[in-house]
Structures are given as C-alpha cells and as structure tokens.
GUNU-578029 format. One record per atom (N, C-alpha, C): residue number from 1; atom name; x, y, z. Coordinates in nm, 2 decimals. Atoms other than C-alpha are relative to their C-alpha. Example, Ala and Ser with C-alpha at 12.3 -4.5 7.8 and 13.67 -1.06 7.14 Angstrom:
// GUNU-578029
+-----+------+--------+--------+--------+
|  nr | atom |      u |      v |      w |
+-----+------+--------+--------+--------+
|   1 |    N |   0.09 |  -0.12 |   0.00 |
|   1 |   CA |   1.23 |  -0.45 |   0.78 |
|   1 |    C |   0.09 |   0.12 |   0.00 |
|   2 |    N |  -0.09 |  -0.11 |   0.00 |
|   2 |   CA |   1.37 |  -0.11 |   0.71 |
|   2 |    C |  -0.08 |   0.11 |   0.08 |
+-----+------+--------+--------+--------+
This chain:
// GUNU-578029
+-----+------+--------+--------+--------+
|  nr | atom |      u |      v |      w |
+-----+------+--------+--------+--------+
|   1 |    N |   0.05 |   0.01 |   0.13 |
|   1 |   CA |   0.99 |  -1.43 |  -2.27 |
|   1 |    C |   0.11 |  -0.03 |  -0.09 |
|   2 |    N |  -0.12 |   0.02 |   0.11 |
|   2 |   CA |   1.19 |  -1.56 |  -2.56 |
|   2 |    C |   0.01 |   0.12 |  -0.09 |
|   3 |    N |  -0.03 |  -0.11 |   0.09 |
|   3 |   CA |   1.36 |  -1.30 |  -2.77 |
|   3 |    C |  -0.04 |  -0.04 |  -0.14 |
|   4 |    N |   0.04 |   0.03 |   0.12 |
|   4 |   CA |   1.30 |  -1.50 |  -3.08 |
|   4 |    C |  -0.14 |  -0.05 |  -0.02 |
|   5 |    N |   0.16 |   0.03 |   0.01 |
|   5 |   CA |   0.94 |  -1.50 |  -3.19 |
|   5 |    C |   0.00 |   0.00 |  -0.16 |
|   6 |    N |   0.02 |   0.00 |   0.14 |
|   6 |   CA |   0.87 |  -1.61 |  -3.54 |
|   6 |    C |  -0.14 |   0.06 |  -0.03 |
|   7 |    N |   0.12 |  -0.06 |   0.06 |
|   7 |   CA |   0.62 |  -1.38 |  -3.71 |
|   7 |    C |  -0.03 |   0.00 |  -0.15 |
|   8 |    N |   0.01 |  -0.01 |   0.16 |
|   8 |   CA |   0.47 |  -1.41 |  -4.04 |
|   8 |    C |  -0.10 |   0.11 |  -0.03 |
|   9 |    N |   0.08 |  -0.12 |   0.02 |
|   9 |   CA |   0.33 |  -1.07 |  -4.15 |
|   9 |    C |  -0.04 |  -0.01 |  -0.14 |
|  10 |    N |   0.07 |   0.00 |   0.14 |
|  10 |   CA |   0.09 |  -1.07 |  -4.44 |
|  10 |    C |  -0.07 |   0.14 |  -0.01 |
|  11 |    N |   0.07 |  -0.14 |  -0.01 |
|  11 |   CA |   0.00 |  -0.71 |  -4.52 |
|  11 |    C |  -0.11 |   0.01 |  -0.12 |
|  12 |    N |   0.09 |   0.00 |   0.11 |
|  12 |   CA |  -0.16 |  -0.77 |  -4.86 |
|  12 |    C |  -0.02 |  -0.15 |  -0.04 |
|  13 |    N |   0.01 |   0.12 |   0.04 |
|  13 |   CA |  -0.31 |  -1.08 |  -4.99 |
|  13 |    C |  -0.09 |  -0.01 |  -0.13 |
|  14 |    N |   0.09 |   0.00 |   0.14 |
|  14 |   CA |  -0.48 |  -1.20 |  -5.32 |
|  14 |    C |  -0.12 |  -0.09 |   0.03 |
|  15 |    N |   0.14 |   0.08 |   0.02 |
|  15 |   CA |  -0.85 |  -1.32 |  -5.35 |
|  15 |    C |  -0.05 |   0.02 |  -0.12 |
|  16 |    N |   0.05 |  -0.01 |   0.14 |
|  16 |   CA |  -0.96 |  -1.40 |  -5.68 |
|  16 |    C |   0.05 |   0.11 |  -0.09 |
|  17 |    N |  -0.08 |  -0.09 |   0.08 |
|  17 |   CA |  -0.69 |  -1.19 |  -5.84 |
|  17 |    C |   0.00 |   0.14 |   0.05 |
|  18 |    N |   0.01 |  -0.14 |  -0.05 |
|  18 |   CA |  -0.78 |  -0.88 |  -5.63 |
|  18 |    C |   0.09 |   0.02 |   0.13 |
|  19 |    N |  -0.08 |  -0.04 |  -0.10 |
|  19 |   CA |  -0.52 |  -0.74 |  -5.39 |
|  19 |    C |  -0.08 |   0.08 |   0.12 |
|  20 |    N |   0.07 |  -0.08 |  -0.11 |
|  20 |   CA |  -0.68 |  -0.63 |  -5.05 |
|  20 |    C |   0.09 |   0.03 |   0.10 |
|  21 |    N |  -0.09 |  -0.06 |  -0.11 |
|  21 |   CA |  -0.49 |  -0.39 |  -4.83 |
|  21 |    C |  -0.06 |  -0.02 |   0.13 |
|  22 |    N |   0.04 |  -0.02 |  -0.14 |
|  22 |   CA |  -0.49 |  -0.38 |  -4.46 |
|  22 |    C |  -0.02 |   0.14 |   0.04 |
|  23 |    N |   0.01 |  -0.13 |  -0.04 |
|  23 |   CA |  -0.61 |  -0.03 |  -4.43 |
|  23 |    C |  -0.07 |   0.04 |   0.12 |
|  24 |    N |   0.06 |  -0.04 |  -0.14 |
|  24 |   CA |  -0.78 |   0.17 |  -4.16 |
|  24 |    C |  -0.12 |  -0.07 |   0.02 |
|  25 |    N |   0.12 |   0.08 |  -0.04 |
|  25 |   CA |  -1.03 |  -0.02 |  -3.98 |
|  25 |    C |   0.00 |  -0.15 |  -0.01 |
|  26 |    N |  -0.04 |   0.14 |   0.01 |
|  26 |   CA |  -0.87 |  -0.35 |  -4.06 |
|  26 |    C |   0.12 |  -0.04 |   0.08 |
|  27 |    N |  -0.13 |   0.05 |  -0.06 |
|  27 |   CA |  -0.61 |  -0.55 |  -3.89 |
|  27 |    C |   0.03 |  -0.15 |  -0.03 |
|  28 |    N |  -0.05 |   0.15 |   0.02 |
|  28 |   CA |  -0.42 |  -0.89 |  -3.92 |
|  28 |    C |   0.06 |  -0.05 |   0.14 |
|  29 |    N |  -0.05 |   0.04 |  -0.12 |
|  29 |   CA |  -0.35 |  -1.10 |  -3.63 |
|  29 |    C |   0.09 |  -0.12 |  -0.03 |
|  30 |    N |  -0.08 |   0.11 |   0.02 |
|  30 |   CA |  -0.05 |  -1.35 |  -3.61 |
|  30 |    C |   0.04 |  -0.06 |   0.13 |
|  31 |    N |  -0.03 |   0.07 |  -0.12 |
|  31 |   CA |   0.07 |  -1.61 |  -3.36 |
|  31 |    C |   0.14 |   0.05 |   0.04 |
|  32 |    N |  -0.13 |  -0.03 |  -0.06 |
|  32 |   CA |   0.35 |  -1.46 |  -3.14 |
|  32 |    C |   0.08 |  -0.09 |   0.06 |
|  33 |    N |  -0.08 |   0.11 |  -0.06 |
|  33 |   CA |   0.48 |  -1.79 |  -3.03 |
|  33 |    C |   0.03 |   0.01 |   0.14 |
|  34 |    N |  -0.02 |  -0.01 |  -0.14 |
|  34 |   CA |   0.43 |  -1.76 |  -2.66 |
|  34 |    C |  -0.01 |   0.15 |   0.06 |
|  35 |    N |   0.00 |  -0.14 |  -0.05 |
|  35 |   CA |   0.44 |  -1.37 |  -2.64 |
|  35 |    C |  -0.12 |   0.05 |  -0.03 |
|  36 |    N |   0.14 |  -0.04 |   0.02 |
|  36 |   CA |   0.06 |  -1.34 |  -2.72 |
|  36 |    C |  -0.01 |   0.05 |  -0.17 |
|  37 |    N |   0.04 |  -0.03 |   0.13 |
|  37 |   CA |  -0.11 |  -1.26 |  -3.05 |
|  37 |    C |   0.08 |   0.13 |  -0.05 |
|  38 |    N |  -0.04 |  -0.12 |   0.07 |
|  38 |   CA |   0.05 |  -1.00 |  -3.28 |
|  38 |    C |  -0.08 |   0.06 |  -0.08 |
|  39 |    N |   0.10 |  -0.06 |   0.09 |
|  39 |   CA |  -0.16 |  -0.75 |  -3.44 |
|  39 |    C |   0.07 |   0.11 |  -0.08 |
|  40 |    N |  -0.05 |  -0.10 |   0.09 |
|  40 |   CA |  -0.08 |  -0.54 |  -3.74 |
|  40 |    C |  -0.11 |   0.09 |  -0.03 |
|  41 |    N |   0.12 |  -0.10 |   0.01 |
|  41 |   CA |  -0.32 |  -0.24 |  -3.73 |
|  41 |    C |   0.00 |   0.09 |  -0.12 |
|  42 |    N |   0.02 |  -0.09 |   0.11 |
|  42 |   CA |  -0.43 |  -0.07 |  -4.05 |
|  42 |    C |  -0.01 |   0.14 |   0.05 |
|  43 |    N |   0.02 |  -0.13 |  -0.07 |
|  43 |   CA |  -0.54 |   0.22 |  -3.82 |
|  43 |    C |   0.15 |   0.08 |   0.02 |
|  44 |    N |  -0.11 |  -0.04 |  -0.04 |
|  44 |   CA |  -0.20 |   0.27 |  -3.69 |
|  44 |    C |   0.10 |   0.02 |  -0.11 |
|  45 |    N |  -0.09 |   0.00 |   0.11 |
|  45 |   CA |  -0.02 |   0.24 |  -4.03 |
|  45 |    C |  -0.07 |   0.09 |  -0.11 |
|  46 |    N |   0.07 |  -0.05 |   0.11 |
|  46 |   CA |  -0.27 |   0.45 |  -4.23 |
|  46 |    C |   0.06 |   0.11 |  -0.07 |
|  47 |    N |  -0.07 |  -0.11 |   0.06 |
|  47 |   CA |  -0.03 |   0.74 |  -4.31 |
|  47 |    C |   0.11 |  -0.05 |  -0.10 |
|  48 |    N |  -0.08 |   0.06 |   0.09 |
|  48 |   CA |   0.18 |   0.49 |  -4.49 |
|  48 |    C |  -0.04 |  -0.03 |  -0.15 |
|  49 |    N |   0.05 |   0.06 |   0.13 |
|  49 |   CA |   0.16 |   0.40 |  -4.87 |
|  49 |    C |   0.05 |  -0.13 |   0.00 |
|  50 |    N |  -0.05 |   0.13 |   0.00 |
|  50 |   CA |   0.18 |   0.05 |  -4.94 |
|  50 |    C |   0.14 |  -0.03 |  -0.04 |
|  51 |    N |  -0.13 |   0.01 |   0.06 |
|  51 |   CA |   0.49 |   0.09 |  -5.16 |
|  51 |    C |   0.12 |   0.03 |   0.10 |
|  52 |    N |  -0.11 |  -0.03 |  -0.09 |
|  52 |   CA |   0.69 |   0.22 |  -4.86 |
|  52 |    C |   0.04 |  -0.13 |   0.08 |
|  53 |    N |  -0.04 |   0.12 |  -0.07 |
|  53 |   CA |   0.70 |  -0.14 |  -4.72 |
|  53 |    C |   0.00 |  -0.13 |  -0.11 |
|  54 |    N |   0.01 |   0.12 |   0.11 |
|  54 |   CA |   0.60 |  -0.37 |  -5.03 |
|  54 |    C |   0.07 |   0.06 |  -0.13 |
|  55 |    N |  -0.02 |   0.11 |  -0.04 |
|  55 |   CA |   0.78 |  -0.53 |  -5.17 |
|  55 |    C |   0.14 |  -0.01 |   0.08 |
|  56 |    N |  -0.12 |   0.00 |  -0.05 |
|  56 |   CA |   1.11 |  -0.42 |  -5.02 |
|  56 |    C |   0.01 |  -0.06 |   0.15 |
|  57 |    N |  -0.01 |   0.07 |  -0.14 |
|  57 |   CA |   1.06 |  -0.51 |  -4.65 |
|  57 |    C |  -0.10 |  -0.12 |   0.01 |
|  58 |    N |   0.08 |   0.11 |  -0.02 |
|  58 |   CA |   0.76 |  -0.74 |  -4.69 |
|  58 |    C |  -0.04 |  -0.04 |  -0.14 |
|  59 |    N |   0.04 |   0.05 |   0.14 |
|  59 |   CA |   0.68 |  -0.98 |  -5.00 |
|  59 |    C |  -0.14 |   0.01 |   0.00 |
|  60 |    N |   0.13 |   0.00 |   0.03 |
|  60 |   CA |   0.36 |  -0.97 |  -5.16 |
|  60 |    C |  -0.08 |  -0.13 |   0.01 |
|  61 |    N |   0.08 |   0.13 |   0.00 |
|  61 |   CA |   0.27 |  -1.34 |  -5.14 |
|  61 |    C |  -0.04 |  -0.03 |   0.14 |
|  62 |    N |   0.04 |   0.03 |  -0.13 |
|  62 |   CA |   0.07 |  -1.44 |  -4.85 |
|  62 |    C |   0.09 |  -0.12 |   0.06 |
|  63 |    N |  -0.08 |   0.11 |  -0.06 |
|  63 |   CA |   0.27 |  -1.63 |  -4.59 |
|  63 |    C |   0.15 |   0.00 |  -0.02 |
|  64 |    N |  -0.14 |   0.01 |   0.04 |
|  64 |   CA |   0.60 |  -1.55 |  -4.75 |
|  64 |    C |   0.11 |   0.09 |   0.07 |
|  65 |    N |  -0.09 |  -0.08 |  -0.07 |
|  65 |   CA |   0.76 |  -1.31 |  -4.52 |
|  65 |    C |   0.00 |  -0.05 |   0.15 |
|  66 |    N |   0.00 |   0.06 |  -0.13 |
|  66 |   CA |   0.87 |  -1.48 |  -4.20 |
|  66 |    C |   0.13 |   0.06 |   0.07 |
|  67 |    N |  -0.09 |  -0.08 |  -0.08 |
|  67 |   CA |   1.09 |  -1.29 |  -3.93 |
|  67 |    C |   0.01 |  -0.05 |   0.14 |
|  68 |    N |  -0.01 |   0.01 |  -0.14 |
|  68 |   CA |   1.22 |  -1.31 |  -3.58 |
|  68 |    C |   0.03 |   0.13 |   0.06 |
|  69 |    N |  -0.02 |  -0.11 |  -0.07 |
|  69 |   CA |   1.27 |  -1.05 |  -3.31 |
|  69 |    C |   0.12 |   0.04 |  -0.03 |
|  70 |    N |  -0.13 |  -0.03 |   0.03 |
|  70 |   CA |   1.62 |  -1.08 |  -3.39 |
|  70 |    C |   0.04 |   0.08 |  -0.13 |
|  71 |    N |   0.00 |  -0.05 |   0.13 |
|  71 |   CA |   1.57 |  -0.99 |  -3.75 |
|  71 |    C |  -0.04 |   0.16 |   0.01 |
|  72 |    N |   0.04 |  -0.14 |  -0.02 |
|  72 |   CA |   1.38 |  -0.68 |  -3.65 |
|  72 |    C |   0.09 |   0.08 |   0.09 |
|  73 |    N |  -0.09 |  -0.07 |  -0.08 |
|  73 |   CA |   1.62 |  -0.57 |  -3.39 |
|  73 |    C |   0.13 |   0.05 |  -0.09 |
|  74 |    N |  -0.10 |  -0.03 |   0.10 |
|  74 |   CA |   1.87 |  -0.58 |  -3.68 |
|  74 |    C |  -0.04 |   0.10 |  -0.11 |
|  75 |    N |   0.07 |  -0.09 |   0.10 |
|  75 |   CA |   1.65 |  -0.33 |  -3.87 |
|  75 |    C |  -0.07 |  -0.06 |  -0.12 |
|  76 |    N |   0.06 |   0.08 |   0.13 |
|  76 |   CA |   1.50 |  -0.58 |  -4.10 |
|  76 |    C |  -0.16 |   0.01 |   0.04 |
|  77 |    N |   0.15 |   0.01 |  -0.01 |
|  77 |   CA |   1.11 |  -0.60 |  -4.17 |
|  77 |    C |  -0.05 |   0.12 |   0.09 |
|  78 |    N |   0.08 |  -0.10 |  -0.09 |
|  78 |   CA |   0.91 |  -0.40 |  -3.89 |
|  78 |    C |   0.12 |   0.10 |   0.06 |
|  79 |    N |  -0.11 |  -0.06 |  -0.06 |
|  79 |   CA |   1.25 |  -0.30 |  -3.74 |
|  79 |    C |   0.06 |   0.11 |  -0.09 |
|  80 |    N |  -0.04 |  -0.11 |   0.08 |
|  80 |   CA |   1.32 |  -0.08 |  -4.05 |
|  80 |    C |  -0.05 |   0.13 |   0.06 |
|  81 |    N |   0.03 |  -0.11 |  -0.05 |
|  81 |   CA |   1.10 |   0.18 |  -3.90 |
|  81 |    C |  -0.02 |   0.00 |   0.15 |
|  82 |    N |   0.01 |   0.00 |  -0.15 |
|  82 |   CA |   1.04 |   0.07 |  -3.55 |
|  82 |    C |   0.14 |  -0.02 |   0.07 |
|  83 |    N |  -0.14 |   0.00 |  -0.05 |
|  83 |   CA |   1.39 |   0.15 |  -3.46 |
|  83 |    C |   0.02 |   0.10 |   0.10 |
|  84 |    N |  -0.01 |  -0.09 |  -0.11 |
|  84 |   CA |   1.33 |   0.41 |  -3.18 |
|  84 |    C |   0.01 |   0.14 |  -0.04 |
|  85 |    N |  -0.01 |  -0.12 |   0.05 |
|  85 |   CA |   1.36 |   0.70 |  -3.41 |
|  85 |    C |  -0.11 |   0.03 |  -0.06 |
|  86 |    N |   0.12 |  -0.02 |   0.09 |
|  86 |   CA |   1.10 |   0.67 |  -3.67 |
|  86 |    C |  -0.13 |  -0.03 |   0.06 |
|  87 |    N |   0.13 |   0.04 |  -0.07 |
|  87 |   CA |   0.85 |   0.49 |  -3.47 |
|  87 |    C |   0.06 |  -0.09 |   0.13 |
|  88 |    N |  -0.05 |   0.08 |  -0.12 |
|  88 |   CA |   0.89 |   0.30 |  -3.13 |
|  88 |    C |   0.08 |  -0.10 |  -0.03 |
|  89 |    N |  -0.09 |   0.10 |   0.03 |
|  89 |   CA |   1.17 |   0.06 |  -3.12 |
|  89 |    C |  -0.06 |  -0.14 |   0.04 |
|  90 |    N |   0.03 |   0.14 |  -0.01 |
|  90 |   CA |   1.13 |  -0.32 |  -3.13 |
|  90 |    C |   0.07 |  -0.04 |   0.12 |
|  91 |    N |  -0.08 |   0.04 |  -0.12 |
|  91 |   CA |   1.38 |  -0.33 |  -2.84 |
|  91 |    C |  -0.06 |   0.06 |   0.14 |
|  92 |    N |   0.05 |  -0.09 |  -0.13 |
|  92 |   CA |   1.17 |  -0.10 |  -2.60 |
|  92 |    C |  -0.10 |  -0.10 |   0.05 |
|  93 |    N |   0.08 |   0.09 |  -0.08 |
|  93 |   CA |   1.02 |  -0.34 |  -2.35 |
|  93 |    C |  -0.13 |   0.06 |   0.04 |
|  94 |    N |   0.14 |  -0.06 |  -0.06 |
|  94 |   CA |   0.75 |  -0.10 |  -2.25 |
|  94 |    C |  -0.09 |   0.01 |  -0.13 |
|  95 |    N |   0.09 |   0.00 |   0.12 |
|  95 |   CA |   0.63 |  -0.11 |  -2.62 |
|  95 |    C |  -0.07 |  -0.12 |  -0.04 |
|  96 |    N |   0.03 |   0.14 |   0.04 |
|  96 |   CA |   0.58 |  -0.48 |  -2.64 |
|  96 |    C |  -0.15 |  -0.02 |  -0.03 |
|  97 |    N |   0.14 |   0.00 |   0.00 |
|  97 |   CA |   0.21 |  -0.45 |  -2.58 |
|  97 |    C |  -0.06 |   0.07 |  -0.11 |
|  98 |    N |   0.07 |  -0.05 |   0.11 |
|  98 |   CA |   0.14 |  -0.23 |  -2.87 |
|  98 |    C |  -0.01 |  -0.08 |  -0.12 |
|  99 |    N |   0.02 |   0.10 |   0.11 |
|  99 |   CA |   0.19 |  -0.52 |  -3.10 |
|  99 |    C |  -0.02 |  -0.15 |   0.06 |
| 100 |    N |   0.03 |   0.12 |  -0.05 |
| 100 |   CA |   0.18 |  -0.82 |  -2.87 |
| 100 |    C |  -0.11 |   0.00 |   0.10 |
| 101 |    N |   0.13 |   0.00 |  -0.08 |
| 101 |   CA |  -0.18 |  -0.89 |  -2.74 |
| 101 |    C |  -0.01 |  -0.13 |   0.07 |
| 102 |    N |   0.03 |   0.14 |  -0.09 |
| 102 |   CA |  -0.25 |  -1.14 |  -2.45 |
| 102 |    C |  -0.13 |  -0.05 |  -0.04 |
+-----+------+--------+--------+--------+
C-alpha cells in the first residue's frame, strides 16, 4: 500500500450561504487513492467542537484542504490529534481500517 495517499477532507461546506456541519449521524467519504474509501465520521468526532479543527487544521472552503499520509504522520491535519496519544495514531497499521474502508 502506498504511504502517500492524497486526501481531501471537507468537514463543512456552504450551500446557499448556510454552513452544514458533519455532525452525529453524518459522514463524508473521500477517495483514498488505492487504500480504499476514507470516511470521516461525525459520530466518531461528536465530542469535538468545530473550532477545535477549523480553520486551524482544516480550511472552511470545500475542497481546499489537501494532505498526504506523510503530512498526517508529521502531525498535520488529522495527525494533530491522531498521534497515538490523544487518539489512535495515523502510523498504527492496525488502525488503518478505522478510516480506510474497502
């Protein structure tokens, strides 16, 4: 499996001027470029407030945040929390299936 997987994470997007959050019961799917579909689950992140990730880690504009697994392993984007301490680490091979769905 390639280590560098480009992910476009869109956690909020604007529709007719209204921001729609990916809250509990909702999810966003992304192309994991050969490693299976990547799913951002609102249920799994429901304890977080939007401002904990936006706009510092993820831009607010749809499609504007692009990253690689290498970025995340360096503590950027998802890797800021998924570091093996706060949440399961992006380097943990046993945890791949938590985000990458075949």
